[in-house]
C-alpha positions in Angstrom: 0.2 0.3 -0.1 1.9 3.6 -1.5 2.0 5.7 1.1 0.4 8.9 1.8 2.0 12.8 2.5 0.2 15.1 4.4 0.9 19.1 3.7 0.5 20.5 6.6 -2.0 22.6 6.7 -4.2 19.3 6.1 -2.2 17.9 9.2 -3.3 21.2 11.5 -7.0 20.3 10.3 -7.1 16.9 11.4 -5.8 17.7 15.0 -8.4 20.9 15.0 -10.7 17.8 13.7 -10.1 15.5 17.8 -9.7 18.8 19.5 -12.6 20.6 18.4 -14.8 16.9 19.6 -14.4 14.3 16.9 -13.6 11.1 18.7 -10.1 10.3 17.5 -10.9 7.0 16.2 -13.9 9.0 14.2 -10.9 10.8 13.1 -8.2 8.5 11.6 -10.5 6.2 9.9 -12.2 8.8 7.9 -8.6 10.4 6.8 -7.3 6.2 6.6 -3.9 7.3 9.4 -2.8 5.2 11.7 -3.5 5.7 16.3 0.1 6.2 16.2 0.8 8.4 13.5 -1.6 10.8 15.0 -0.3 10.7 18.1 2.7 10.9 17.0 1.1 13.8 14.3 -0.1 15.4 17.9 3.1 14.8 19.8 4.4 17.6 17.2 2.0 20.1 16.4 -0.2 20.4 18.9 -1.2 23.9 19.4 0.0 24.9 16.4 -1.0 27.0 13.2 -0.2 26.0 10.2 2.0 28.8 9.5 4.2 28.1 13.2 4.3 24.3 11.2 5.6 25.6 8.3 8.6 27.7 10.0 9.7 24.6 12.4 9.4 23.1 9.4 12.3 25.7 7.7 14.1 25.3 10.6 14.6 21.7 11.3 15.5 22.0 7.4 17.7 25.0 8.2 19.6 23.3 11.1 20.7 20.0 9.3 21.6 21.7 6.5 23.8 23.9 8.7 25.3 20.6 10.8 25.8 18.4 7.4 28.0 21.4 6.8 29.4 21.4 10.3 30.5 18.6 9.1 31.9 18.6 5.3 34.5 21.5 7.2 35.4 19.9 10.0 36.5 17.0 7.4 38.1 19.3 5.3 39.6 20.3 8.3 41.2 17.3 9.5 42.0 16.4 5.9 43.7 19.8 5.6 46.0 19.3 8.8 47.0 16.0 7.9 48.2 16.9 4.9 49.7 20.2 6.4 51.5 17.4 9.5 53.0 14.9 6.6 54.9 18.6 4.0 56.1 21.3 7.3 56.5 17.8 9.6 60.0 17.1 8.4 61.0 20.8 7.7 60.2 21.4 11.7 62.8 18.9 12.9 65.8 20.2 10.5 64.9 24.2 11.5 64.9 22.5 15.8 67.8 21.4 14.7 68.9 24.4 13.5 69.1 22.9 9.4 66.9 24.6 8.1 68.3 29.0 9.6 71.9 28.3 9.0 70.8 27.3 5.4 68.6 30.4 5.0 71.0 32.3 7.0 74.5 32.9 5.1 
């Protein structure tokens, strides 16, 4: 059976039907969702208007995007640090021995 995706307006309308006194069993049967889905929606969106729910969704999407960006940048930084330590590690060791300055000072 194909799952149906509900818009934010539809979810809010379903929750309002239950708030106005329609029995939950009738609401979920009419809409074709499980009781678990209804209560999950109620937990997430209780008392919100459709514009507030839309804003919440946008903020969640932006948060996820920013988390992915931070993860990518952290990986880039780790790679660059690894490459830099491999490239400049031998130069620093020679500099500590004094050989690096002696060649470039004359």
